[in-house]
C-alpha positions in Angstrom: 98.8 75.2 82.0 97.8 77.6 84.6 101.3 80.0 85.0 99.1 82.3 87.8 95.6 82.8 90.0 94.8 86.6 89.6 92.0 87.4 92.1 89.0 89.8 90.9 87.7 91.8 93.6 84.9 94.5 93.8 85.3 98.3 94.4 82.8 100.9 95.0 84.4 103.9 95.2 87.5 103.6 92.9 89.4 106.5 95.2 88.9 105.0 98.3 89.8 101.5 97.1 93.3 102.9 95.3 94.0 104.5 98.5 93.4 102.0 101.0 95.9 99.0 98.7 98.6 101.9 98.3 98.3 102.4 102.3 99.0 98.8 102.5 101.8 98.8 99.7 100.4 97.7 96.5 101.3 99.7 93.3 98.5 100.1 90.7 99.6 99.6 87.5 96.4 100.2 85.4 93.3 102.1 85.6 90.5 101.4 83.0 87.9 103.3 84.5 85.9 100.6 86.3 88.5 98.2 86.2 91.9 98.4 88.0 95.3 96.5 88.2 97.6 96.5 91.3 100.9 94.4 92.2 102.6 93.5 95.0 106.1 92.0 94.5 105.1 89.0 92.0 101.3 89.4 93.4 98.6 90.8 91.1 95.0 92.3 92.3 92.4 93.2 89.7 89.8 94.9 91.2 85.9 95.7 89.0 83.3 98.1 89.6 80.0 97.3 91.5 78.5 100.2 93.1 75.5 97.7 94.3 77.5 96.2 96.6 76.6 96.5 100.1 80.2 96.1 102.1 78.6 94.7 105.2 76.7 92.0 103.4 79.9 91.3 101.2 81.3 87.4 100.9 84.6 88.5 99.4 87.7 87.0 100.8 91.6 87.0 99.8 94.0 85.1 102.1 97.4 86.9 101.0 100.4 84.6 102.3 103.4 86.8 104.3 106.7 85.1 103.5 108.6 86.5 106.5 108.2 88.8 109.4 104.3 88.9 110.0 104.7 90.5 113.5 107.2 93.1 111.7 104.0 94.0 108.9 100.7 93.8 111.4 102.9 96.6 113.3 103.2 98.8 110.0 99.5 98.4 109.5 98.8 99.5 113.3 101.2 102.6 112.6 99.3 103.4 109.4 96.1 103.9 111.7 95.0 100.9 109.7 91.9 99.3 111.0 92.4 95.5 112.0 89.2 93.3 111.8 87.2 93.3 115.3 88.0 89.4 115.2 91.2 89.5 113.3 94.0 90.7 115.6 97.5 88.7 114.9 97.6 85.1 116.9 98.6 81.6 115.8 96.1 79.4 114.7 96.0 75.5 115.2 96.8 75.1 111.2 100.0 76.3 111.6 99.8 80.0 110.5 100.3 83.2 112.5 97.4 85.1 111.0 95.2 88.4 111.2 92.6 90.2 109.3 91.5 93.7 107.6 88.5 94.4 105.6 88.7 97.2 102.9 86.3 99.6 102.4 84.3 97.0 100.0 83.9 95.0 102.9 86.2 92.9 101.6 87.9 90.4 104.1 92.1 90.7 103.8 93.4 87.7 105.8 97.0 87.8 106.0 98.9 84.8 107.3 102.8 83.2 107.7 103.7 79.8 107.8 105.1 78.8 111.7 
């Protein structure tokens, strides 16, 4: 039986990736040189080294569900001067979610959403 799904996403520069995700609130619990594991509450992300990745050509994407108060989380992101994706401002979507998006240093699209 499947008990958990854990996405694996690429990193180019380990230090920049760790700093970026720590700024979002993730805690790095393992560093195996070219493989990282980060947690946020009960969620987990794995990162693998991909030096040849071109961020502007990356097709990697994650959807991170917010359980409550996406407005507060969005304000915290802006207060930390984390860049919001040009097409990713906080807005209510027709599918009943309030969402915003970021691009990590590796070109991975991070969309955050809360059910409304």
